[in-house]
C-alpha angles and dihedrals in degrees: 000000000000091000089050091052091048088052093048093048090048091053090048098050113016109027129067124251091254095052090053094052093044088054088056091046095051091049090052089049090053091053093051135346104240116223128192114247107212091198092063128062127257111236133192113202099169149338138202139248102026095204141030148121133260110314095030110141110224122201109212113198120198143101143286096028125143135233088220099099091192089067095048124089120180121183142181114207087333096311114120122237121210108248106218101170141012149178137169090279106025141047126186119203138169122238113231122228121268092026123152130232115266147108120307119240127205119199127187115173107306094344127091143168135185128207121245093216118073124234106227109218112214117203124211105223116196120199120200137160114261099181143346134077094229097244120102110250144090125279133135119216144102121316111308095008089074123082132209132191103215096146103032088135119031092233093058106121102179117175097163111132129126138157132217131218091260085061094249112150119216123200133193104223103192094179090056096039095229147088117253130205128213116192126212091268091053099255112150120212134160112260098183138346137051117266091204099049130054114198145089123290134132116224144108126292111329091355087076116081126209132184108199110346100194111166139022138205131183131210129208093274097055096257113146126219120205132194120206116187088187092066095023089231140123115218130194115219119197119217089259094057103262109147120198130171113257094185144293129271131250086218125023102284114232105163136027140197136177119214106218091189095056096024091229132132124224137180136191136212120228095224140109105270092026124181136200120223138193110222123191131207090269089058096251114155121213117183109221103167125029142180101037123157103240101318109204126178116020125193137164128226122223093269094054099259112142122226122198133193102230093213094178095041098044089234143115112231132200124207111197116234112255099014105039090221108171130228136159113242102181139006134039117268112250097001115114119203149104112260131139126207141083114359099263096043097052122098131207133198110217100317116208123168124045137191133177123202128214091272091053094251108151124224118197124194101222110211119059097154114146094242099034091249111213088206095058107125091236122058094152147087111255126209126212114193113231115265097358096053092208107169129231143153114267096186134334128037142223093294123085120224143101117275133139117211143087126340114294090008088070120082138210130185112219099339101200103168137041135179134177127210128217089269098054097257113144126217124197129201097215103200106194094039092050088222137121110228130200128210118197112193120204 
């Protein structure tokens, strides 16, 4: 009895949850080797814990399991969990990193069972500073040795940030009239434009001139497209920094998107009414959507649907590929706020930049106020889950500031642009802080 109490106390105070459970499972195994009966169904009655991140050990309770670990498979949304212990009635498995929320499935030979309850996957999102000293100015260099001028005038509302397949990040720097490049090691250089001269000129590198480069898009070959409402033009910039005029807008172009499905370029004018146009390589404008209330960021998903930050309406809109039929996927028209939840219960506060990842999840830069108001209710990056469009906070909060850290403990000040790379890493144009931030999610 004394020995049992000592073991119990050791489990409670000095051993991990998993070791205690494995002790129990191994005890069960010693009593009787459990074998799966193919003529009986597998059942799952419960599992604990109900939520966690990568590395979480989940104990599944049910019936007709097996103590032979080689026969047991446990999956979460198709991703295999490592099975580390089992008996006739319990299985312990480890959740892999970068999973998704969903039911757990146990498979043994030809039998399988899924849980009614959902395991909620919790990501750890780490915000760091990729580049920028924090002071408005111009300097190339590595990381925080570099300087940007993202808020040189309080009405700058740049959303221009994209990333290529080599993980180079490109930033529209309106206060410096140029396009900056940040390589995967954090080195900042000038791709195109002259920081000492605002104007209009095609050319390579610093021979090109921009007035107010605001937004960027990228095609499948790594060419950039930049809209400049100061010049009313759209420029194409090759990966080696050659800038060439693509065309001029029918309205001042504020945001731009490239549809990789259709191979076409589009831009929007942040006006009321504001329209969205297709513009071809000959510079011919074709209006496809009209009468919007200050449309801001625009992006396409991987099936050709167009999503738009309805800056003036406080909503995120979807325009269906092929028909451009409009629908509101999240937010409440005319209601300003900062509320997460199901799509029609969520609230936005002057959303601006937008990005879409390879799984069609949507990221929204939450503060597009003209002066970068630090009292705006939203100072975060919001996350809309693909298909359901349920809204959550990816990182940041309602409070403006500058703090690196985890998720909601990190802070931004007027985040205006957002991009996501092929690996799911998110980049933020942090306007008032004159920095480019990086969010790694695990």
